[in-house]
VOPALO-354560 format. One record per residue: residue in one letter; x, y, z of N, C-alpha, C, O, CB in turn; chain. Coordinates in steps of 0.1 Angstrom, whole numbers, plus 5000, padded with zeros to 4 digits. Atoms other than C-alpha are relative to their C-alpha. Glycine has a CB too. Layout:
<atoms>
<atom "A"; <X; Y; Z>; <X; Y; Z>; <X; Y; Z>; <X; Y; Z>; <X; Y; Z>; "A">,
...
</atoms>
This chain:
<atoms>
<atom "M"; <5008; 4986; 5004>; <5210; 4934; 4887>; <5005; 5001; 4986>; <5017; 5000; 4982>; <5003; 5016; 5010>; "A">,
<atom "L"; <4998; 4996; 5015>; <5205; 4940; 4852>; <4996; 5015; 4997>; <4986; 5020; 5002>; <4991; 4990; 4990>; "A">,
<atom "G"; <5006; 4987; 5002>; <5206; 4976; 4836>; <5000; 5010; 5011>; <4998; 5022; 5009>; <4987; 4998; 4996>; "A">,
<atom "G"; <4998; 4988; 4989>; <5210; 4993; 4870>; <5015; 5004; 5004>; <5024; 4995; 5002>; <4993; 4996; 5015>; "A">,
<atom "T"; <4991; 4999; 4989>; <5237; 5010; 4890>; <5001; 5000; 5011>; <4991; 5002; 5018>; <5004; 5006; 4999>; "A">,
<atom "R"; <4998; 4999; 4984>; <5252; 5010; 4924>; <4991; 5013; 5001>; <4980; 5012; 5007>; <5017; 5003; 5007>; "A">,
<atom "G"; <5013; 4986; 4991>; <5234; 5047; 4930>; <4986; 4996; 4996>; <4978; 4998; 5004>; <5001; 5021; 4993>; "A">,
<atom "W"; <5013; 5006; 5000>; <5203; 5033; 4916>; <4995; 4992; 5010>; <4986; 4995; 5018>; <4998; 4994; 4990>; "A">,
<atom "L"; <5000; 5007; 4986>; <5206; 5005; 4940>; <4997; 5006; 5011>; <4986; 5005; 5016>; <5011; 4995; 5004>; "A">,
<atom "E"; <5000; 4997; 4989>; <5211; 5021; 4966>; <4989; 5011; 5005>; <4984; 5011; 5017>; <5012; 5005; 5001>; "A">,
<atom "D"; <5010; 4991; 4997>; <5185; 5050; 4961>; <4986; 4991; 5000>; <4976; 4995; 5006>; <5001; 5012; 4988>; "A">,
<atom "N"; <5011; 5009; 4999>; <5160; 5021; 4955>; <4998; 4994; 5016>; <4988; 4995; 5022>; <5004; 4988; 4990>; "A">,
<atom "L"; <5000; 5002; 4987>; <5170; 5006; 4989>; <4998; 5010; 5012>; <4992; 5008; 5022>; <5011; 4995; 5000>; "A">,
<atom "G"; <5002; 4989; 4989>; <5172; 5036; 5009>; <4984; 5004; 5000>; <4979; 5008; 5010>; <5009; 5014; 4995>; "A">,
<atom "A"; <5015; 4997; 5000>; <5133; 5041; 4999>; <4995; 4991; 5008>; <4984; 4995; 5013>; <4993; 4999; 4986>; "A">,
<atom "L"; <5000; 5008; 4991>; <5131; 5011; 5020>; <4999; 5005; 5015>; <4990; 5000; 5022>; <5011; 4993; 4998>; "A">,
<atom "E"; <5001; 4992; 4986>; <5136; 5033; 5053>; <4991; 5011; 4998>; <4992; 5019; 5007>; <5014; 5006; 5005>; "A">,
<atom "V"; <5014; 4989; 4999>; <5105; 5058; 5045>; <4994; 4992; 5009>; <4991; 4980; 5008>; <4990; 5004; 4986>; "A">,
<atom "E"; <5014; 5005; 4993>; <5081; 5056; 5073>; <4991; 5014; 5002>; <4995; 5026; 5002>; <5003; 4991; 5018>; "A">,
<atom "F"; <5013; 4990; 5001>; <5047; 5073; 5074>; <4997; 5004; 5014>; <4998; 4995; 5023>; <4987; 4992; 4992>; "A">,
<atom "D"; <5007; 5001; 4985>; <5032; 5088; 5107>; <4982; 4995; 4996>; <4977; 4995; 4985>; <5002; 5018; 5009>; "A">,
<atom "Q"; <5016; 5004; 5004>; <4994; 5077; 5110>; <4994; 5007; 4991>; <4986; 5002; 4983>; <4990; 5000; 5012>; "A">,
<atom "H"; <5011; 4992; 5004>; <4979; 5104; 5096>; <5003; 4999; 4981>; <4994; 4997; 4974>; <5002; 5018; 5009>; "A">,
<atom "H"; <4996; 5005; 5013>; <4997; 5099; 5061>; <4998; 4985; 4996>; <4996; 4982; 4985>; <5014; 5003; 5000>; "A">,
<atom "Q"; <5006; 5012; 5006>; <4991; 5061; 5062>; <4986; 5000; 5002>; <4983; 4989; 5000>; <5006; 4987; 5006>; "A">,
<atom "E"; <5013; 5001; 5001>; <4954; 5067; 5067>; <4997; 5003; 4988>; <4989; 4998; 4981>; <4994; 5005; 5009>; "A">,
<atom "Q"; <5002; 4997; 5013>; <4958; 5090; 5038>; <5000; 4990; 4988>; <4993; 4988; 4978>; <5009; 5008; 4998>; "A">,
<atom "L"; <4995; 5006; 5016>; <4976; 5067; 5014>; <4989; 4983; 5002>; <4986; 4976; 4991>; <5026; 4996; 4999>; "A">,
<atom "D"; <5009; 5007; 5004>; <4952; 5038; 5025>; <4986; 5002; 4991>; <4981; 4994; 4983>; <4999; 4997; 5010>; "A">,
<atom "A"; <5011; 4993; 5008>; <4921; 5059; 5013>; <5003; 5000; 4987>; <4997; 4992; 4979>; <4998; 5013; 5003>; "A">,
<atom "A"; <4998; 4997; 5015>; <4934; 5068; 4982>; <5007; 4986; 4992>; <5011; 4987; 4981>; <5011; 5016; 4997>; "A">,
<atom "S"; <4999; 5009; 5006>; <4943; 5034; 4975>; <4993; 4987; 5001>; <4997; 4976; 4997>; <5009; 5000; 5001>; "A">,
<atom "A"; <5007; 5012; 4998>; <4914; 5011; 4985>; <4994; 5001; 4989>; <4992; 5010; 4981>; <4992; 4999; 5012>; "A">,
<atom "V"; <5004; 5004; 5013>; <4899; 4991; 4961>; <4986; 4996; 5000>; <4985; 4986; 5008>; <5007; 4990; 4996>; "A">,
<atom "D"; <5015; 5006; 4999>; <4859; 4984; 4956>; <5000; 4988; 4996>; <5003; 4985; 4984>; <4988; 5007; 4992>; "A">,
<atom "L"; <4999; 5017; 5006>; <4858; 4945; 4957>; <4987; 4996; 4995>; <4986; 4987; 4987>; <5003; 4989; 5012>; "A">,
<atom "G"; <5015; 5001; 5009>; <4822; 4947; 4947>; <4997; 4987; 5004>; <5005; 4981; 5010>; <5000; 5001; 4983>; "A">,
<atom "F"; <5009; 5012; 4995>; <4798; 4918; 4952>; <5008; 4987; 4994>; <5013; 4985; 4983>; <4984; 5001; 4993>; "A">,
<atom "P"; <5003; 4997; 4991>; <4802; 4897; 4971>; <5006; 5006; 5012>; <5000; 5008; 5023>; <4997; 4993; 5001>; "A">,
<atom "H"; <4988; 4993; 4990>; <4830; 4913; 4991>; <4995; 5007; 5009>; <4995; 5003; 5021>; <5010; 5009; 4994>; "A">,
<atom "E"; <5007; 4989; 4992>; <4811; 4943; 5002>; <4986; 4995; 5009>; <4984; 4997; 5021>; <4996; 5012; 4988>; "A">,
<atom "A"; <5009; 5006; 4996>; <4781; 4926; 5006>; <4999; 4994; 5014>; <4990; 4994; 5021>; <4998; 4993; 4992>; "A">,
<atom "L"; <4998; 5009; 4990>; <4797; 4903; 5032>; <5003; 5010; 5010>; <4998; 5010; 5021>; <5010; 4989; 4998>; "A">,
<atom "R"; <4996; 4988; 4988>; <4813; 4933; 5050>; <4991; 5008; 5007>; <4992; 5012; 5019>; <5009; 5011; 4995>; "A">,
<atom "R"; <5013; 4991; 4994>; <4781; 4952; 5055>; <4996; 4993; 5010>; <4995; 4999; 5021>; <4986; 5004; 4990>; "A">,
<atom "F"; <5006; 5011; 4993>; <4768; 4922; 5073>; <5012; 4995; 5009>; <5011; 4984; 5014>; <4994; 4989; 4989>; "A">,
<atom "G"; <4990; 5002; 4989>; <4798; 4920; 5094>; <5007; 4985; 4998>; <5009; 4978; 5008>; <4992; 5002; 5014>; "A">,
<atom "Y"; <4994; 5011; 5000>; <4813; 4889; 5078>; <5017; 5000; 4996>; <5023; 4990; 4994>; <4991; 4993; 4993>; "A">,
<atom "A"; <4988; 4996; 5005>; <4847; 4906; 5068>; <5009; 5000; 5012>; <5007; 5004; 5023>; <4999; 5014; 4993>; "A">,
<atom "R"; <4988; 5004; 4991>; <4882; 4895; 5083>; <5003; 5011; 5005>; <5012; 5012; 5013>; <5012; 4994; 4994>; "A">,
</atoms>
């Protein structure tokens, strides 16, 4: 661990314990969605997405 303190490490590790309900997860997914563009979007529209 370079340049960090024990408190910094504990705060960051504590963030791993955060849980989101379904509504908040959907909001985060919508906000972070990335338009993949062609050909990915065309394939998704035609039902070839995984």
